[in-house]
C-alpha positions in Angstrom: 164.4 32.7 86.6 164.3 35.4 89.2 163.6 34.2 92.8 160.1 35.8 92.6 159.4 33.9 89.4 160.6 30.7 90.9 158.2 31.2 93.9 155.3 31.7 91.4 156.3 28.7 89.4 156.4 26.5 92.6 152.9 27.7 93.5 151.6 26.9 90.1 153.2 23.4 90.2 151.8 22.7 93.7 148.3 23.8 92.5 148.6 21.3 89.6 149.5 18.5 92.0 146.7 19.5 94.4 144.3 19.2 91.4 145.4 15.6 91.0 148.0 16.0 88.2 151.5 14.5 88.1 154.3 17.0 87.4 157.9 16.1 86.3 160.5 18.9 86.3 164.1 18.7 85.4 165.8 21.4 87.4 168.9 22.6 89.2 167.4 25.4 91.3 167.8 24.8 95.1 164.3 26.3 95.9 162.6 24.2 93.2 164.4 21.0 94.5 163.5 21.8 98.1 159.8 22.2 97.2 159.7 18.8 95.5 157.9 15.7 96.9 160.4 13.4 95.3 163.9 13.9 93.8 166.1 11.8 91.5 169.7 12.8 91.4 171.8 11.6 88.4 175.6 11.3 88.6 178.1 10.6 89.9 179.4 13.5 87.8 178.5 15.7 84.8 178.3 14.7 81.1 180.1 11.4 80.3 180.7 10.8 84.1 177.0 10.8 84.8 174.0 8.7 83.8 173.3 6.7 86.9 170.8 7.3 89.6 172.8 8.2 92.7 169.8 9.3 94.9 166.0 8.9 94.8 163.8 10.1 97.6 162.5 13.1 99.4 164.4 16.4 100.1 164.5 15.4 103.8 166.3 12.2 102.9 168.6 14.0 100.4 170.1 16.0 103.3 171.5 12.7 104.6 172.9 11.5 101.3 176.6 11.7 100.4 175.9 13.1 96.9 176.6 16.5 95.4 173.1 17.8 96.0 173.1 16.1 99.4 176.1 18.1 100.4 174.5 21.3 99.1 171.3 20.7 101.1 173.5 20.2 104.2 175.3 23.5 103.5 178.7 21.8 103.1 
């Protein structure tokens, strides 16, 4: 999706949560991940190398994690 569309989608998802709904999204977009309340990162690698939970928590905790997305969130 285009950045404008991602922003619109984030607003819709936040509205759904505010109305008392639970929302589960499988995503790789940084902005979508940063807007989440809770993240689950699977790994440690892609395809056959993955399948294990390597992080679970808030985006603010992901910044401290030594995982692929943790490093992306820190800008490394």
